[in-house]
C-alpha positions in Angstrom: 20.3 -12.8 -5.3 19.1 -13.4 -8.6 15.7 -12.2 -8.8 13.1 -10.6 -6.3 9.4 -10.8 -6.4 7.8 -7.7 -5.2 3.8 -8.3 -4.5 1.7 -4.6 -4.5 -1.6 -6.2 -5.1 -4.1 -3.1 -4.4 -2.0 -0.2 -6.1 0.9 0.0 -8.4 4.3 2.0 -8.2 3.4 4.0 -10.8 0.0 5.3 -10.0 -0.2 8.9 -8.9 0.4 9.3 -5.0 -2.5 11.2 -3.4 -5.4 9.8 -4.5 -7.6 7.0 -4.7 -5.8 3.9 -3.0 -2.5 5.5 -4.2 -0.3 7.6 -1.1 3.1 6.7 0.6 3.1 3.0 -0.2 3.9 3.6 -4.1 6.3 5.4 -3.3 7.7 3.3 -1.1 7.7 0.2 -3.6 8.7 2.5 -6.2 11.9 4.1 -4.5 12.7 0.8 -2.9 13.0 -1.6 -5.8 14.5 1.1 -8.0 17.0 1.5 -5.2 18.1 -2.1 -5.5 17.7 -2.9 -8.9 20.4 -0.3 -8.8 22.5 -2.3 -6.5 21.9 -5.2 -8.6 18.8 -7.2 -7.4 16.4 -7.7 -9.9 13.1 -7.0 -9.6 9.5 -7.8 -10.8 6.8 -5.7 -9.0 3.5 -7.5 -9.8 0.3 -5.5 -9.2 -3.4 -6.0 -10.0 -4.4 -4.9 -13.7 -6.3 -1.6 -13.7 -5.9 0.4 -16.5 -4.7 -0.8 -20.5 -1.2 -0.5 -19.3 1.0 -3.1 -21.2 1.6 -6.6 -19.1 5.4 -5.5 -18.6 6.5 -2.3 -18.0 10.3 -1.9 -18.0 10.9 1.1 -15.5 14.5 0.9 -15.6 17.5 -1.6 -15.8 16.7 -4.5 -13.3 13.7 -3.2 -12.5 9.8 -3.9 -14.1 6.2 -3.9 -13.4 3.8 -6.9 -14.5 0.2 -6.2 -14.8 -1.8 -9.5 -13.1 -5.2 -9.9 -14.3 -7.3 -10.2 -10.9 -11.4 -9.5 -11.2 -12.8 -6.4 -13.0 -11.1 -3.6 -13.5 -13.1 -1.5 -11.7 -13.2 -2.8 -8.2 -13.3 -0.8 -4.7 -10.2 -2.0 -2.1 -13.1 -3.7 0.1 -13.3 -5.8 -2.8 -10.4 -6.8 -3.5 -9.8 -10.5 -1.3 -12.2 -12.0 -3.6 -9.8 -11.6 -6.1 -6.5 -12.3 -4.2 -6.3 -16.3 -5.0 -6.6 -15.1 -8.7 -4.3 -13.0 -8.1 -1.9 -15.4 -6.6 -2.7 -18.0 -9.5 -1.3 -15.0 -12.2 1.6 -14.2 -10.0 2.3 -18.1 -9.8 2.4 -19.0 -13.4 4.9 -15.7 -14.3 7.3 -16.9 -11.4 7.5 -20.4 -12.3 7.8 -19.4 -16.2 11.0 -17.0 -15.0 12.6 -19.5 -12.8 14.9 -18.1 -11.3 13.3 -16.0 -8.3 14.8 -16.4 -4.8 12.2 -14.6 -2.6 9.1 -12.9 -2.5 8.3 -9.5 -0.7 4.7 -8.9 0.0 3.0 -4.8 0.8 -0.1 -4.6 2.7 -2.1 -7.3 4.3 -3.7 -8.4 0.7 -0.5 -8.8 -0.7 0.6 -10.9 2.1 -2.2 -13.4 1.5 -1.1 -13.8 -1.9 2.4 -14.0 -0.7 1.7 -16.3 1.9 0.0 -19.0 -0.2 2.6 -18.5 -3.1 5.2 -19.3 -0.3 4.2 -22.7 0.4 3.5 -23.3 -3.4 7.0 -22.3 -4.6 8.9 -22.9 -1.1 10.4 -19.2 -1.8 11.1 -17.0 1.8 8.5 -14.4 2.6 9.4 -11.0 3.6 5.9 -8.8 4.7 6.1 -5.0 5.0 2.3 -4.3 6.1 2.7 -0.4 5.8 -0.9 -0.4 7.9 -1.9 -2.6 10.6 -5.3 -3.4 11.4 -5.0 -3.4 15.3 -3.2 -0.3 15.4 -6.2 1.5 13.4 -8.5 -0.1 15.8 -6.4 1.7 18.6 -6.4 5.1 17.1 -10.9 4.7 16.1 -10.5 3.3 12.8 -11.7 -0.5 13.5 -11.1 -3.0 10.0 -13.1 -6.0 9.6 -12.2 -9.0 11.9 -10.9 -10.8 8.7 -8.1 -8.7 8.0 -6.9 -8.9 11.7 -6.7 -12.5 10.9 -5.1 -12.7 7.9 -2.6 -10.1 9.5 -1.6 -12.9 11.8 -1.5 -15.9 9.7 0.9 -13.8 7.4 2.9 -12.2 10.2 3.4 -15.7 11.9 4.6 -17.4 8.6 6.7 -14.9 7.1 10.4 -15.3 7.2 11.2 -11.5 7.6 8.5 -8.5 8.9 9.8 -5.5 7.8 9.2 -2.1 10.7 10.0 1.1 9.3 10.6 1.8 13.1 10.9 1.1 16.1 7.7 2.1 17.4 6.4 -0.5 14.2 8.3 -3.4 15.5 7.3 -2.8 19.3 3.2 -2.8 17.4 4.0 -6.0 15.5 5.4 -8.2 18.7 2.8 -6.5 21.1 -0.2 -6.7 19.2 0.6 -9.6 16.8 3.1 -11.8 18.9 5.4 -11.3 16.0 8.6 -13.1 16.9 11.4 -10.0 17.3 14.0 -12.5 15.8 11.7 -11.9 12.6 11.2 -8.6 12.8 14.1 -6.3 10.7 14.0 -2.7 11.1 14.9 -0.8 7.6 13.6 2.9 7.6 12.3 4.2 4.2 14.9 6.7 2.4 14.4 9.7 0.9 15.5 11.0 -2.5 17.8 14.1 -1.9 18.3 14.8 -5.4 14.6 16.6 -5.1 14.0 16.8 -1.3 16.6 19.2 0.1 16.0 22.6 1.5 15.7 25.7 -1.5 14.6 29.3 -1.5 11.3 29.9 0.0 10.6 32.7 -2.0 11.9 31.2 -4.9 9.3 28.4 -4.3 6.3 30.5 -3.9 6.8 32.3 -7.0 6.7 28.8 -9.0 3.8 28.7 -7.2 2.1 32.1 -7.8 -1.1 30.8 -9.1 -2.0 29.5 -5.5 -2.1 33.2 -5.0 -0.8 32.6 -1.3 -0.2 36.2 -0.6 2.8 37.3 1.8 1.8 35.6 4.7 2.4 32.4 6.7 2.0 28.9 4.7 0.9 26.3 6.0 0.7 22.7 4.0 -1.1 19.3 4.4 -0.3 16.7 2.3 -2.0 13.3 1.5 -5.4 11.6 0.5 -8.4 13.1 1.4 -9.8 10.3 4.7 -10.4 10.4 7.8 -7.2 8.7 8.6 -4.9 11.4 7.4 -7.1 14.4 10.0 -7.1 17.3 7.2 -10.0 18.5 9.3 -8.0 18.4 12.6 -5.7 20.8 10.0 -8.3 23.2 9.5 -9.5 23.2 12.9 -6.1 24.5 13.8 -6.2 26.9 10.5 -9.1 28.7 12.4 -7.8 28.6 15.9 -4.7 30.2 14.8 -6.7 33.5 14.1 -4.7 34.6 11.3 -6.4 35.2 8.7 -3.4 36.1 6.5 -2.5 32.5 6.9 -3.2 30.5 3.9 -3.6 26.4 4.4 -2.3 24.5 0.9 -4.1 21.1 0.7 -2.7 18.9 -1.7 -4.1 15.4 -1.9 -7.4 13.8 -3.5 -10.3 12.1 -2.6 -9.5 8.2 -1.1 -11.4 5.2 -0.6 -15.2 4.2 -0.9 -16.0 7.1 1.4 -13.5 10.2 0.1 -16.3 11.8 -2.2 -18.2 12.4 1.0 -15.0 13.0 3.0 -14.2 16.0 0.6 -17.9 17.1 0.5 -17.7 17.1 4.6 -14.5 19.1 4.3 -16.2 21.8 2.3 -18.7 22.2 4.7 -16.4 22.5 7.6 -13.9 24.9 5.8 -17.6 27.0 5.9 -18.6 26.5 9.4 -15.3 27.6 10.3 -14.8 30.6 8.4 -11.7 29.5 6.5 -12.8 28.7 2.9 -10.6 32.1 1.7 -7.3 30.7 3.2 -7.7 27.3 2.0 -6.2 26.0 -1.2 -6.9 23.2 -2.9 -4.6 21.5 -5.5 -4.7 18.0 -7.0 -2.5 15.3 -6.4 0.9 16.2 -7.7 4.2 13.7 -9.5 6.2 13.3 -6.8 9.0 15.1 -7.3 6.9 18.3 -8.0 5.9 18.1 -3.9 9.5 19.7 -2.8 8.0 23.1 -4.4 5.2 22.8 -2.1 7.6 21.6 1.1 9.8 24.5 0.4 7.5 27.0 0.0 5.5 26.4 3.0 6.4 27.9 7.0 4.8 24.4 8.6 4.0 21.4 7.4 1.1 19.9 9.6 0.6 16.2 9.6 -2.2 15.4 12.1 -3.0 11.2 11.2 -4.6 9.3 13.6 -2.0 6.6 13.1 1.3 6.4 10.7 3.2 3.4 10.2 6.7 5.6 9.0 5.4 9.1 7.5 7.0 9.9 4.5 5.2 13.5 4.2 6.9 14.2 7.2 10.5 12.5 6.1 10.0 15.0 2.8 8.8 18.1 4.5 12.2 17.7 6.9 14.4 17.1 4.2 13.4 20.1 2.1 13.9 22.2 5.7 10.6 22.9 6.5 9.4 22.2 10.2 6.8 19.8 10.9 3.6 19.8 13.8 2.5 16.4 13.7 0.3 14.0 15.9 2.5 11.7 18.4 1.8 8.6 16.3 3.8 5.8 15.4 6.4 6.5 13.2 6.2 10.3 13.4 7.4 9.8 16.7 10.8 8.7 15.2 10.9 11.2 12.5 10.0 14.6 14.3 12.2 15.3 17.0 9.9 17.2 19.4 11.4 20.6 20.5 14.2 20.4 18.1 13.1 19.6 14.4 9.1 20.3 15.1 6.9 19.8 17.6 4.8 16.3 18.3 1.0 17.0 19.3 -0.5 14.0 21.8 -4.3 14.0 21.1 -6.1 15.7 18.4 -7.0 18.8 19.8 -6.5 21.3 17.5 -5.6 24.6 19.8 -2.6 22.4 20.4 -1.7 22.1 16.8 -2.5 25.6 16.4 -0.5 26.4 19.6 2.8 24.6 18.2 2.2 26.1 15.0 2.0 29.2 16.0 5.5 28.7 18.3 7.2 28.3 14.6 5.2 31.0 13.1 6.2 33.9 15.7 10.0 32.9 16.0 11.3 33.1 13.1 15.1 32.0 14.7 13.4 29.1 16.4 11.8 28.2 12.9 15.2 29.0 10.4 17.0 26.3 13.6 14.1 23.3 13.6 14.4 23.7 9.2 18.3 23.4 9.7 18.2 20.3 12.1 15.3 18.6 10.5 17.3 18.6 6.7 20.5 17.5 8.9 18.6 14.8 10.2 16.5 13.3 7.0 19.8 13.2 5.1 21.0 9.8 7.4 18.1 8.4 5.7 18.3 7.2 1.9 17.0 4.9 -0.2 20.3 3.2 -1.1 20.9 2.3 2.7 17.4 0.9 2.8 18.4 -1.3 -0.8 21.4 -2.2 0.7 20.2 -3.5 4.2 17.3 -5.7 2.4 19.7 -7.0 0.2 21.4 -8.5 2.9 18.3 -9.8 4.4 17.2 -11.4 1.0 20.5 -13.1 1.0 20.4 -14.4 4.5 16.9 -15.8 4.3 17.8 -17.5 0.7 20.0 -19.8 2.4 18.0 -20.7 5.9 15.4 -22.8 6.7 11.8 -22.0 5.9 9.4 -21.0 8.9 6.7 -23.5 8.6 3.2 -22.6 9.6 1.3 -25.4 9.5 
């Protein structure tokens, strides 16, 4: 491999996760490309310009972020399909000037549309990571426009390799999109164990003393505030616990065009449930600082409607904090039900509360869960993911390209 072009049209690896459209995908792209660069793969990440940052940002040796002009800097995610061709034009100009690019790696369906076009124009292999899939979201009550479904199907049909974070996502790609199993590659994301590792809970709570957490149990929700992430379920579970000494810390900001409305709805729900005094809302934090919040918590609650993998659950486990999560997607892989945490079928807050109470009421069980979770998480590293990908990229450069014509 001489150089890899990574497409991340709608969100930059330099952006703050937890607000707007920035989330786990930002962490994925940044950490994976960093690990690839350290493994000797030169990588440029192309993202749409949304501010006055320099055109090229040297993140570290072998890892650059290149900002591409494509439409107004202020566009909702729903408007970005209209500028995909402009984005692809800009990326193509850069790639032709570089002249030494061996492969494209598209992240999310919008980048996939651009990558599909560039694959044919430049005769480069295309690797696709979708992060979320429209047909999976539809199954859990979050339908997406049919044009996205069609676009995803076209990109899947022409990708030379499709990355899945876990077996559940691989099965969804094959079942819902007819993806060729021979082109699906399992590459689980990693976790940065230099930051996310077990630590002293009392020390972590002392570092967060400005939140006035009290002496009772602390629950944690980390994520963008949007219906998909299920903060309302976590709040209803808090109310169902009937523990006035319990605190729910929410780390994250509004996301999407309905983000502000969702935040308002959450505040109204807190009042209705009578738990406003038990909530602590924290603005999105620099990624590495989240470790303090994970260590401070007794339980991390992940009630998402769908998750291709679930980096929040992954990082919480690495910090030795048990997870109570929805039994969906990649969360089924990350949480060993009854051994490292609990998986909850459906969205009944009482069921979440029951699992949370089981952990809170049995310190020995909580300790055992945390120890097993941390041990399990140690098997996931970004360097392992990068090594696997490096071999995939190299293999694709000597294969005939998939032809969708």
